[in-house]
C-alpha positions as CSV (number, residue, x, y, z in Angstrom):
1,M,-30.2,38.2,-49.7
2,K,-33.3,36.4,-48.6
3,V,-31.4,33.1,-48.6
4,L,-28.7,34.7,-46.4
5,K,-31.4,36.0,-44.0
6,S,-33.0,32.5,-43.9
7,V,-29.6,30.9,-43.1
8,L,-28.9,33.4,-40.4
9,L,-32.4,33.0,-39.0
10,L,-32.0,29.2,-39.0
11,A,-28.6,29.6,-37.2
12,V,-30.1,31.9,-34.6
13,L,-33.0,29.5,-34.0
14,S,-30.7,26.5,-33.8
15,I,-28.5,28.3,-31.2
16,L,-31.6,29.4,-29.3
17,G,-32.9,25.9,-29.4
18,L,-29.6,24.5,-28.0
19,V,-29.6,27.1,-25.2
20,I,-33.1,26.2,-24.3
21,W,-32.3,22.5,-24.4
22,A,-29.2,23.0,-22.3
23,S,-31.1,25.2,-19.8
24,T,-34.0,22.8,-19.3
25,T,-32.4,19.4,-19.3
26,D,-30.5,17.8,-16.4
27,R,-27.0,19.3,-16.2
28,T,-25.7,17.2,-13.4
29,Y,-23.1,14.6,-14.2
30,R,-21.1,11.9,-12.5
31,V,-18.1,9.9,-13.8
32,E,-17.2,6.9,-11.7
33,R,-14.7,4.0,-12.0
34,T,-13.9,1.2,-9.6
35,R,-11.0,-1.2,-9.3
36,T,-10.0,-3.8,-6.8
37,V,-6.4,-3.4,-5.8
38,P,-4.7,-6.5,-4.2
39,A,-3.1,-4.6,-1.3
40,P,-4.1,-3.6,2.2
41,K,-6.6,-0.8,2.4
42,E,-4.4,1.3,4.7
43,V,-1.5,1.2,2.2
44,V,-3.6,2.2,-0.8
45,F,-5.4,5.0,1.2
46,E,-2.1,6.4,2.5
47,Y,-0.7,6.5,-1.0
48,V,-3.8,8.2,-2.7
49,G,-4.5,10.5,0.3
50,N,-1.1,12.1,0.0
51,Y,-0.8,14.8,-2.8
52,N,3.0,14.2,-2.7
53,N,2.4,11.0,-4.6
54,W,0.0,12.3,-7.2
55,N,2.6,13.1,-9.9
56,D,3.7,9.4,-9.7
57,W,0.3,8.0,-10.8
58,S,-1.8,10.8,-12.3
59,P,-3.1,9.9,-15.8
60,W,-2.7,13.6,-16.8
61,I,0.9,14.1,-15.7
62,E,3.2,12.0,-17.9
63,N,6.2,14.2,-17.2
64,P,6.2,16.3,-13.9
65,D,8.7,18.7,-15.5
66,D,6.0,19.9,-17.8
67,A,4.2,21.7,-15.0
68,T,4.7,23.7,-11.8
69,F,3.2,22.2,-8.6
70,V,2.5,23.7,-5.2
71,L,1.3,21.7,-2.2
72,E,-0.2,23.2,0.9
73,K,-0.5,21.7,4.4
74,E,2.1,19.0,3.5
75,G,-0.4,17.5,1.0
76,I,-2.4,15.5,3.6
77,G,-5.7,15.9,5.3
78,V,-8.5,18.4,5.3
79,G,-7.4,21.8,3.9
80,S,-4.4,20.3,2.0
81,S,-4.3,21.3,-1.6
82,Y,-2.6,20.5,-4.9
83,Y,-2.1,23.3,-7.4
84,W,-0.8,22.8,-10.9
85,K,0.0,24.9,-13.9
86,A,1.4,23.9,-17.3
87,N,4.8,25.4,-18.0
88,D,3.7,25.7,-21.6
89,E,0.7,27.9,-21.8
90,E,-0.5,26.1,-24.9
91,D,-0.5,22.7,-23.2
92,E,-4.3,22.4,-22.7
93,H,-3.9,18.7,-21.6
94,I,-2.4,19.9,-18.3
95,G,-3.9,23.4,-18.0
96,E,-4.1,25.0,-14.6
97,G,-6.2,24.3,-11.5
98,K,-6.3,23.6,-7.8
99,M,-7.6,20.6,-5.9
100,T,-8.4,21.0,-2.2
101,T,-9.3,18.2,0.3
102,I,-12.6,19.1,2.1
103,E,-13.4,15.7,3.7
104,Y,-10.9,13.1,4.9
105,E,-11.8,10.0,6.8
106,K,-8.6,8.0,7.2
107,N,-8.6,4.6,5.5
108,K,-12.2,5.1,4.4
109,S,-13.0,8.0,2.1
110,M,-12.0,11.5,0.8
111,V,-13.7,14.3,-1.0
112,Q,-12.0,17.1,-2.9
113,H,-13.1,20.4,-4.4
114,L,-11.7,20.8,-7.9
115,A,-11.3,24.2,-9.5
116,F,-10.2,24.3,-13.2
117,I,-8.7,27.6,-14.3
118,K,-7.4,26.7,-17.8
119,P,-8.1,25.9,-20.5
120,W,-11.5,27.0,-19.2
121,E,-13.0,27.8,-15.8
122,S,-15.2,25.2,-14.1
123,E,-15.7,23.6,-10.7
124,C,-16.7,20.1,-9.5
125,H,-16.0,17.6,-6.8
126,T,-14.1,14.3,-6.7
127,S,-14.6,11.6,-4.2
128,W,-12.7,8.4,-3.2
129,D,-14.1,5.4,-1.3
130,F,-12.0,2.5,0.0
131,K,-13.7,-0.8,1.0
132,S,-11.9,-3.9,2.1
133,T,-12.7,-7.1,0.3
134,D,-11.3,-10.7,0.3
135,K,-9.1,-9.7,-2.7
136,G,-7.8,-6.5,-1.3
137,V,-9.4,-3.1,-1.4
138,E,-12.2,-1.8,-3.7
139,V,-11.2,1.7,-4.8
140,T,-14.0,3.9,-6.3
141,W,-12.9,7.2,-7.9
142,A,-15.8,9.6,-8.9
143,M,-16.2,13.1,-10.3
144,Y,-19.5,14.9,-10.1
145,G,-21.0,18.3,-10.5
146,E,-23.3,20.5,-12.6
147,D,-22.4,21.8,-16.1
148,N,-23.1,25.4,-17.1
149,V,-25.1,25.9,-20.2
150,M,-22.1,26.4,-22.4
151,N,-20.3,23.3,-21.2
152,K,-23.5,21.3,-21.7
153,I,-23.7,22.4,-25.4
154,V,-19.9,21.7,-25.9
155,M,-20.3,18.2,-24.5
156,L,-23.1,17.6,-27.0
157,F,-20.6,17.8,-29.8
158,L,-17.5,16.4,-28.0
159,G,-19.2,13.4,-26.5
160,S,-20.1,12.5,-23.0
161,L,-17.9,13.4,-20.1
162,D,-17.9,9.8,-19.1
163,E,-16.4,8.8,-22.5
164,M,-13.8,11.6,-22.2
165,V,-12.7,11.2,-18.5
166,G,-13.6,7.6,-17.8
167,P,-10.5,6.1,-19.6
168,D,-8.3,8.5,-17.6
169,F,-9.8,7.3,-14.4
170,E,-9.2,3.7,-15.4
171,R,-5.6,4.5,-16.2
172,G,-5.1,6.3,-13.0
173,L,-6.5,3.4,-10.9
174,E,-4.3,1.0,-12.8
175,N,-1.3,3.1,-11.9
176,I,-2.4,3.2,-8.3
177,E,-2.5,-0.6,-8.3
178,K,1.0,-0.9,-9.7
179,A,2.4,1.5,-7.2
180,S,0.6,-0.2,-4.3
181,I,1.8,-3.7,-5.3
182,A,5.3,-2.3,-5.6
183,A,5.0,-0.7,-2.1
184,I,4.0,-3.8,-0.3
185,N,6.7,-5.9,-2.0
186,K,9.7,-3.6,-1.1
187,T,12.4,-5.3,0.9
188,Y,15.4,-4.1,2.9
189,M,18.2,-6.2,4.2
190,N,21.5,-5.5,5.9
191,V,24.2,-7.4,7.8
192,D,24.7,-5.6,11.1
193,G,27.9,-7.5,11.8
194,V,28.9,-10.0,14.5
195,V,27.0,-9.8,17.8
196,E,26.7,-11.6,21.0
197,Y,23.2,-13.2,21.3
198,P,22.2,-13.5,25.0
199,A,21.3,-16.6,26.8
200,I,17.5,-17.0,27.0
201,K,14.8,-19.0,28.7
202,Y,11.7,-19.8,26.6
203,L,8.6,-21.7,26.0
204,Y,8.2,-23.5,22.7
205,I,6.4,-26.0,20.6
206,A,8.6,-28.3,18.4
207,R,7.6,-29.0,14.9
208,K,8.8,-31.2,12.0
209,S,7.5,-30.7,8.5
210,S,8.5,-30.4,4.8
211,I,10.5,-27.2,4.1
212,E,7.6,-26.1,1.9
213,E,5.2,-26.2,4.9
214,V,7.4,-24.4,7.4
215,G,5.6,-21.1,6.9
216,V,2.2,-22.7,7.3
217,N,3.3,-24.3,10.6
218,I,4.6,-20.9,11.9
219,Q,1.3,-19.2,11.0
220,T,-0.7,-22.0,12.6
221,Y,1.2,-22.7,15.9
222,M,2.8,-19.4,16.8
223,P,-0.7,-17.9,17.5
224,K,-1.5,-20.9,19.7
225,L,1.7,-20.3,21.7
226,G,0.7,-16.7,22.1
227,M,-2.8,-17.6,23.3
228,F,-1.3,-19.9,25.9
229,F,0.8,-17.0,27.3
230,G,-2.3,-14.8,27.4
231,M,-4.7,-17.4,28.9
232,N,-2.1,-18.2,31.7
233,N,-0.9,-14.6,32.3
234,I,2.7,-15.6,31.4
235,K,4.9,-12.5,30.9
236,S,7.1,-12.7,27.8
237,D,10.7,-11.5,27.9
238,G,11.3,-10.9,24.2
239,M,9.9,-11.3,20.8
240,P,8.7,-14.5,19.2
241,F,11.2,-16.5,17.2
242,T,11.8,-19.7,15.2
243,K,14.9,-21.8,16.0
244,Y,15.9,-24.1,13.1
245,N,17.5,-27.2,14.5
246,V,17.5,-29.2,11.3
247,W,17.2,-27.9,7.7
248,D,17.8,-30.8,5.3
249,E,17.7,-29.8,1.6
250,K,18.3,-33.4,0.6
251,S,15.1,-34.7,2.2
252,K,13.4,-31.3,2.0
253,T,12.5,-31.5,5.7
254,A,13.0,-29.2,8.7
255,E,12.8,-29.5,12.4
256,F,12.3,-26.3,14.3
257,E,11.0,-24.7,17.5
258,L,8.5,-21.9,17.7
259,G,9.3,-20.0,20.9
260,I,8.7,-17.0,23.1
261,P,11.3,-15.9,25.7
262,V,10.2,-15.9,29.4
263,L,11.8,-14.5,32.6
264,E,11.5,-17.9,34.5
265,K,10.1,-21.3,33.9
266,P,6.4,-21.3,34.7
267,E,5.4,-23.5,37.6
268,M,2.5,-25.1,35.8
269,D,1.5,-27.9,33.4
270,L,2.7,-26.8,30.0
271,G,0.5,-29.2,28.1
272,N,1.7,-29.4,24.5
273,F,4.4,-26.8,25.0
274,S,7.9,-27.2,26.4
275,Y,10.5,-25.2,28.3
276,G,14.0,-24.6,26.9
277,E,17.1,-22.6,27.5
278,T,20.0,-21.5,25.2
279,D,23.4,-20.4,26.1
280,A,24.8,-17.1,24.7
281,F,26.4,-17.4,21.3
282,K,28.3,-15.3,18.8
283,A,26.2,-14.7,15.6
284,I,25.9,-12.9,12.4
285,K,23.0,-10.4,12.7
286,V,20.9,-9.9,9.5
287,V,18.1,-7.3,9.6
288,F,15.3,-7.8,7.1
289,K,12.3,-5.7,6.4
290,G,9.6,-7.0,4.2
291,D,6.8,-9.6,3.7
292,Y,7.6,-13.0,5.2
293,K,7.2,-14.5,1.7
294,H,10.4,-12.8,0.8
295,L,12.5,-14.0,3.8
296,A,14.3,-16.5,1.5
297,K,16.1,-13.5,0.0
298,A,17.4,-12.5,3.4
299,W,18.7,-16.1,4.0
300,E,20.4,-16.1,0.7
301,F,21.9,-12.7,1.4
302,A,23.2,-14.0,4.8
303,M,24.7,-17.2,3.3
304,E,26.5,-15.1,0.7
305,Y,28.0,-12.9,3.4
306,I,29.1,-16.0,5.4
307,G,30.7,-17.5,2.3
308,E,32.4,-14.3,1.2
309,N,33.9,-13.7,4.7
310,K,34.9,-17.3,5.1
311,L,32.9,-17.7,8.3
312,E,31.7,-21.1,9.7
313,M,28.2,-21.8,11.1
314,N,28.1,-23.2,14.5
315,G,24.6,-24.1,15.8
316,A,20.9,-23.6,15.1
317,P,20.0,-20.2,13.5
318,M,17.1,-18.2,14.6
319,E,14.5,-15.8,13.1
320,V,13.2,-13.2,15.6
321,Y,10.0,-11.5,14.6
322,E,10.3,-7.9,15.9
323,T,7.1,-6.6,14.3
324,D,3.6,-7.8,15.0
325,P,2.1,-8.1,11.4
326,G,-1.3,-7.6,13.0
327,T,-0.5,-4.0,13.9
328,E,1.5,-3.1,10.7
329,P,-0.7,-3.1,7.6
330,N,2.2,-2.7,5.2
331,P,4.2,-6.0,5.1
332,A,7.2,-4.0,3.7
333,N,7.6,-2.5,7.2
334,V,7.6,-5.9,9.0
335,K,11.0,-6.4,10.6
336,T,12.6,-9.8,11.1
337,V,16.1,-10.3,12.5
338,I,18.1,-13.4,11.6
339,Y,20.9,-14.6,14.0
340,I,23.2,-17.2,12.5
341,P,25.7,-18.7,15.1
342,I,29.3,-18.8,14.0
343,K,32.6,-20.1,15.4
C-alpha cells in the first residue's frame, strides 16, 4: 500500500512539475520554411492567394474527395475563408478547421487566422511573404502562435512542432513550385483560318543572324525601335512585328525586319531605321498564347496545317506581338499572331 501511495505521489508530483514547467516556460512558437520558385512573383502570389487552388497543392489534402470544403468571398482577399472537414470522422490527419485571410497585400504578403476544431481545438496565425529575386520569387510560409499548457506538455513527448509541421511546409512549397512552373509554361494555339492581311506602312530595322540568335536580336533591337518612336513622338498604327524574308535551314541563317506600323512616312531623318510598305495578302492566321520560347511549337503547328490542307506559301510570314510582355507577368498569357501568306 505504501508503495502504491509512493507511486501515486510520484505521478502527481511529476504531473505538477510538468504543469509548472509548461506554465513558466516560453510557449510561443514559430515554424517557417522558405523556397525560391523560378516564376514571376505575380503568378505565384495569385496562385497561393486564391483558396480555390489550395486543394491542388496542400500537403494535407492528398484526395479532395476525402473532405468537404466551403469557400467564402470567392476565396480571395481580406475576409475570404477556407473551411474544411474530413468526411471520415476518424481521419485525424485532415480533421476540421477554418482559415480566414485577415491581411492581404497583393503580390507582397498575406496573413491568415487559423482555427483548428478537430482533432483538438487551437488557434494560430500563418503568414506568407513574397520577395522577387534574380532567380524568381522567394516564398516564405510561416505559422506562429502560443501553445496552451496542455499542448506544450503534449509536444514535449511528440517532438517539436517544427519537426512535425516543417516537412509538410516543405512539401507544400514544392507543390507550389511545380504548379507555378506548369502555369507559366502553358500554351494555346489555334488556326483561325484564312484571312486578308491589310496593306501597311511601317518603320523597321533589318537584321541578319543565325537562326539560333533571332530571338536575341528581337529582344535587343525591338526596344530600340520603340524608343525611336517615343523620342520622336511617332504614332504607331498597330502592334510590333517580325517579318521573315529569309529562313534558310541549310545555312542556319535568317534575314528579317523588326517593324512597327505607322499612319504615314515620317518626314525626318530615320537614322538606322528604314521605311517600308506591304501590299495586302491572303494568309493563314495562327493564334498562339504562351512564352516566346515556345513559339517554335506554333510554327510547327502552322506548317502541319498547311501541309495537311495542301496549301502553298507565297511570301514572307510575320509574327505580330499583340501583348506587351512588360505589362503581362504570366508569359502563358502573352499573345502572338502568325500570318503566313498563301496563294
